[in-house]
C-alpha positions in Angstrom: 0.0 -0.1 0.0 2.8 2.4 1.0 4.6 1.6 -2.2 1.6 2.3 -4.4 1.1 5.6 -2.6 4.7 6.5 -3.1 4.4 5.6 -6.9 1.4 7.8 -7.3 3.1 10.9 -5.6 6.2 10.3 -7.8 4.1 10.0 -11.0 2.3 13.3 -10.1 5.6 15.1 -9.4 7.1 14.0 -12.6 4.1 15.0 -14.6 3.9 18.3 -13.0 7.5 19.0 -13.7 7.1 17.7 -17.2 4.2 20.0 -17.9 6.2 23.1 -16.5 9.1 22.3 -18.6 6.9 21.9 -21.7 5.1 25.3 -20.8 8.7 26.9 -20.5 9.9 25.3 -23.7 6.9 26.6 -25.4 7.3 30.2 -24.1 11.0 30.0 -25.2 10.3 28.7 -28.6 7.1 30.6 -29.2 7.5 33.6 -31.6 4.8 35.4 -29.7 5.7 38.2 -27.4 4.2 40.6 -25.0 5.3 44.1 -23.8 4.3 46.3 -21.0 5.5 49.7 -22.2 5.8 51.4 -18.6 6.3 49.4 -15.5 5.1 52.1 -13.2 2.0 54.5 -13.4 0.3 57.1 -11.2 -3.5 58.0 -10.9 -5.1 58.5 -14.3 -2.1 57.5 -16.3 -2.3 55.5 -19.5 -0.8 52.1 -19.5 -0.2 50.4 -22.8 0.3 46.7 -23.4 1.5 45.4 -26.7 1.1 42.0 -28.4 3.1 40.7 -31.4 5.3 38.2 -33.0 9.1 38.2 -33.1 9.3 37.1 -36.6 6.8 36.4 -39.4 4.5 33.6 -39.0 1.4 32.6 -41.1 -1.1 32.3 -38.3 -4.7 31.9 -39.3 -6.2 32.3 -35.9 -5.5 32.8 -32.1 -7.0 33.6 -28.8 -5.7 36.1 -26.6 -6.7 36.8 -22.8 -5.4 39.6 -20.6 -6.4 39.6 -17.0 -5.8 42.4 -14.5 -6.9 43.9 -11.2 -10.1 45.8 -11.9 -9.9 47.6 -8.5 -6.7 49.4 -9.7 -6.8 49.7 -13.5 -9.5 49.8 -16.2 -9.6 48.7 -19.8 -10.0 51.6 -22.2 -9.8 49.7 -25.7 -7.8 47.9 -28.2 -6.0 49.2 -31.2 -4.9 46.8 -34.1 -2.1 47.4 -36.6 -2.6 47.5 -40.4 -1.6 43.7 -40.6 -5.0 43.0 -39.0 -7.7 43.4 -41.6 -10.9 45.0 -40.4 -13.4 42.7 -38.8 -11.0 39.8 -38.4 -10.2 40.5 -34.7 -13.0 40.9 -32.1 -12.6 41.9 -28.5 -14.9 41.4 -25.6 -14.1 44.6 -23.5 -16.7 43.7 -21.0 -15.2 40.3 -19.9 -12.6 39.7 -17.2 -10.2 38.9 -18.5 -10.3 40.8 -21.6 -10.7 38.4 -24.6 -9.7 38.9 -28.1 -10.2 36.3 -31.1 -8.5 36.5 -34.4 -9.7 34.6 -37.5 -8.1 35.7 -40.8 -9.9 36.4 -44.0 -10.6 33.0 -45.2 -11.7 34.3 -48.7 -8.0 34.9 -49.6 -7.3 31.0 -49.4 -4.2 31.4 -47.1 -3.2 32.9 -43.8 -1.5 36.1 -43.9 1.9 36.7 -42.5 2.0 38.5 -39.1 5.2 39.9 -37.6 6.0 42.7 -35.1 3.2 44.4 -33.1 -0.3 43.4 -34.1 -2.3 44.9 -31.3 -2.1 47.4 -28.3 -4.3 47.0 -25.3 -4.8 50.3 -23.5 -5.5 50.6 -19.8 -5.8 53.4 -17.3 -5.0 53.5 -13.6 -8.2 54.4 -11.7 -8.6 57.5 -9.7 -7.9 56.5 -6.1 -6.2 53.3 -7.0 -4.0 52.2 -3.9 -0.3 52.4 -4.3 1.6 49.2 -4.6 2.1 46.5 -7.2 -0.5 44.9 -9.4 -0.1 42.3 -12.2 -1.1 42.2 -15.7 -1.3 38.6 -17.2 -1.5 37.7 -20.8 -2.0 34.3 -22.4 -2.2 33.4 -26.2 -3.3 30.0 -27.3 -5.5 28.1 -29.8 -2.9 29.2 -32.6 -3.8 27.5 -35.8 -2.6 27.4 -39.6 -5.1 28.0 -42.4 -5.8 24.2 -42.3 -6.9 24.5 -38.7 -3.9 22.6 -37.4 -2.5 23.6 -33.9 0.8 25.4 -34.5 1.8 25.1 -30.7 2.6 28.8 -30.3 1.0 29.2 -26.8 2.6 31.7 -24.6 2.0 32.9 -21.1 3.6 35.9 -19.1 2.8 38.1 -16.1 4.0 41.6 -15.8 4.2 43.5 -12.4 2.8 47.2 -12.6 3.9 49.5 -9.9 1.2 52.1 -9.0 2.8 55.2 -7.5 1.1 57.2 -4.8 -0.6 60.1 -6.2 1.2 63.4 -5.9 -0.8 66.2 -4.4 -1.4 68.8 -7.0 -0.8 72.4 -6.0 -3.0 75.3 -6.3 -1.1 78.6 -5.6 -0.2 82.0 -7.2 3.3 83.1 -7.7 2.4 86.6 -9.2 -0.5 88.9 -8.8 -0.2 92.5 -10.1 -3.0 95.0 -10.9 -2.2 97.2 -14.1 -3.7 100.2 -12.0 -2.4 101.0 -8.6 -0.6 98.6 -6.2 -1.7 95.9 -3.9 -1.7 96.4 -0.1 0.1 94.6 1.3 2.7 93.6 -1.3 1.9 90.3 -2.9 3.0 87.1 -1.3 1.8 83.5 -2.2 0.9 83.0 1.4 -1.2 86.2 1.7 -4.8 85.7 0.4 -6.4 89.0 1.2 -5.5 92.4 -0.4 -6.8 95.9 -0.8 -6.4 98.1 -4.0 -7.2 101.9 -4.1 -7.8 103.6 -7.6 -8.9 107.0 -8.9 -12.6 107.6 -9.5 -12.0 107.6 -13.3 -10.9 104.1 -13.2 -13.7 101.9 -14.3 -12.1 98.5 -14.5 -9.1 96.7 -13.3 -6.9 94.0 -15.0 -4.5 91.6 -13.2 -1.5 89.9 -14.3 -1.6 86.5 -12.4 0.6 83.6 -12.8 0.2 80.0 -11.0 2.3 77.0 -10.3 2.4 73.5 -11.9 0.1 74.4 -14.6 -2.7 75.6 -12.4 -5.5 77.6 -14.1 -6.4 81.1 -12.7 -9.8 82.7 -13.0 -10.7 86.3 -12.0 -14.2 86.9 -11.1 -14.6 90.4 -12.7 -12.8 93.4 -14.2 -15.4 96.2 -14.1 -15.8 98.3 -10.8 -18.8 99.6 -9.0 -19.4 103.3 -9.0 -17.1 105.9 -7.8 -17.1 106.1 -3.9 -17.8 102.3 -3.5 -15.7 99.2 -3.1 -15.6 96.1 -5.5 -14.8 92.7 -4.2 -12.7 90.6 -6.8 -12.2 87.0 -6.3 -9.1 85.2 -7.9 -9.5 81.4 -8.0 -6.6 79.1 -8.6 -7.5 75.5 -9.6 -4.8 72.9 -9.5 -3.8 71.1 -12.9 -5.6 67.9 -11.8 -8.6 69.7 -10.5 -8.4 68.4 -7.0 -7.2 71.6 -5.2 -8.4 75.2 -5.2 -7.0 78.3 -3.7 -8.7 81.7 -3.4 -7.1 85.2 -3.2 -9.5 88.3 -2.6 -8.9 91.8 -3.7 -11.0 94.7 -2.4 -10.9 97.5 -4.8 -11.8 101.0 -3.3 -12.8 103.5 -6.0 -12.5 107.0 -4.7 -15.5 109.2 -4.8 -15.2 112.4 -6.8 -15.3 114.5 -3.8 -12.3 112.8 -2.6 -10.3 113.4 -5.8 -7.5 115.9 -5.3 -8.7 119.4 -6.0 -5.9 121.8 -7.4 -7.3 124.9 -5.9 -7.5 123.3 -2.3 -4.0 121.8 -2.8 -2.7 125.3 -3.7 -4.3 127.0 -0.9 -2.8 124.3 1.6 0.6 124.9 0.1 0.3 128.8 0.4 -0.8 128.4 4.1 1.9 126.0 4.8 4.6 128.0 3.1 3.6 131.3 4.9 3.5 129.5 8.3 6.7 127.9 7.7 8.8 130.7 6.1 7.4 134.0 7.4 8.3 135.2 11.0 5.9 138.1 11.0 2.3 137.1 12.0 0.7 140.0 10.1 2.6 139.2 6.9 1.4 135.7 7.0 -2.2 136.8 7.3 -1.8 139.1 4.5 -0.1 136.5 2.3 -3.0 134.1 2.9 -5.5 136.8 1.9 -3.5 137.4 -1.3 -3.4 133.7 -2.3 -7.1 133.4 -1.5 -7.9 136.3 -3.9 -5.8 134.7 -6.8 -7.5 131.3 -6.1 -10.9 132.9 -6.1 -10.2 134.9 -9.5 -8.9 131.6 -11.1 -12.0 129.7 -10.0 -14.3 132.5 -11.4 -12.8 132.1 -14.9 -10.5 135.2 -14.5 -6.9 135.4 -15.1 -5.2 136.5 -11.9 -3.0 139.0 -13.5 -1.4 140.6 -10.6 -1.9 140.5 -6.8 -0.6 143.7 -5.7 0.9 144.5 -2.4 -0.3 148.0 -2.1 -2.1 147.4 0.9 0.8 146.2 2.6 3.1 148.5 4.4 6.8 148.4 5.3 8.5 145.2 6.2 5.2 143.3 5.8 5.0 144.2 2.1 8.6 143.1 1.5 8.1 139.7 3.1 4.9 139.0 1.2 6.5 140.1 -2.1 9.4 137.5 -1.5 6.9 134.7 -0.5 4.5 135.3 -3.4 7.4 135.6 -5.8 8.8 132.2 -4.8 5.3 130.7 -5.3 5.1 132.2 -8.8 8.4 130.5 -9.8 6.6 127.2 -9.2 4.5 127.7 -12.4 1.3 126.8 -10.7 -1.6 126.4 -13.1 -5.4 125.9 -12.9 -8.4 126.0 -15.2 -11.3 128.2 -15.5 -14.9 127.3 -15.2 -15.1 126.4 -18.9 -12.4 123.8 -18.6 -9.8 126.1 -20.4 -6.5 126.5 -18.6 -5.9 129.9 -17.2 -2.5 131.0 -16.0 -2.4 131.9 -12.4 0.4 134.5 -11.9 1.1 135.8 -8.4 3.8 138.6 -8.4 5.0 141.4 -6.1 4.3 145.1 -6.5 5.4 146.3 -9.8 4.3 149.8 -9.6 7.5 151.3 -8.5 9.3 150.0 -11.5 6.7 151.5 -13.8 7.0 154.9 -12.2 10.8 154.9 -12.3 10.4 154.2 -16.1 8.0 157.1 -16.8 10.1 159.5 -14.7 13.2 158.5 -16.7 11.3 159.0 -20.0 10.0 162.4 -18.9 13.4 163.4 -17.6 14.9 162.6 -21.2 12.2 164.5 -22.8 12.8 167.6 -20.8 16.6 167.4 -21.2 16.0 167.3 -25.0 13.7 170.3 -25.0 16.2 172.4 -22.9 19.0 171.4 -25.5 16.9 172.5 -28.4 16.1 175.8 -26.8 19.8 176.4 -25.9 21.2 175.7 -29.4 18.5 178.1 -31.0 19.6 180.9 -28.7 23.2 180.2 -29.5 22.8 180.6 -33.3 21.2 184.0 -32.8 
């Protein structure tokens, strides 16, 4: 009894070893080959698996099966080369494993020669596939010639596919710059809230924005609300894979027209500041302010302030005011009249003494000329 059992076990071992050797020999001698183009892939990556023959063989038909882990990858489709005529190879994509059957065009009377790549099976790593190793197994059998005889080209091979851990995609700005004004505070990728002030005549704001890693940037709006109001603008950054988003807000304060700088008011402040800082005589400062206010009033009413005279100033006060106003006049201050036309605003000192000196000099020359004429006429007589 024991000898019979030992004989049975030995027979099974020998048979199994022989079968393995036959399979190995078939694999080595078979002209069929498989190729996994890439041995590693990440989420959403495409994986190509090629099937072909090392040298030319006249195969009339074969069956191909490809098994894979359906929880990690999915089958997209199969592409055949020009050697496989249309309609001669059918693939059942819904099966597990994927199964393809090839039968040559029997109307030709012979099996066509096949060599090199004959079919490519396309897979894709599933979104959320666990990191680690998975296998793709392929097996070709039922190879026969045109007469239906088995050609013994069966071939089997397993390929490990390493699925890499999905890299977190980044959503972040690296630059944000308005074409009008400047951000407060200065831009930094880690600061997500900003303020921007613009003049009342600015009706829209455009931003130059750049993001990292091919992320997409979207600005909520360009146009601004009415002058005197604030407009919230949201900048959305979406990562390249669409999994992450980041938000940057810019509050644009558009000044009201009443807040806009008034040249008359600004000039008046300058006159007061200048007089208070430069003049030591209080009375002279007050007179200077009045003179400046008269000039501003004349310019606002559409009149050209030709001369602001210091005739009502006396003594040292007049000299101080003349010097201050002359200094302002050299600053080339300009304004506009009520019709929107530019009107020169000239503030000068008291020019009357120079005018009188000129007239007296002219009169003196005339008198000298008359006296000389009389003297020459009497001398001839």
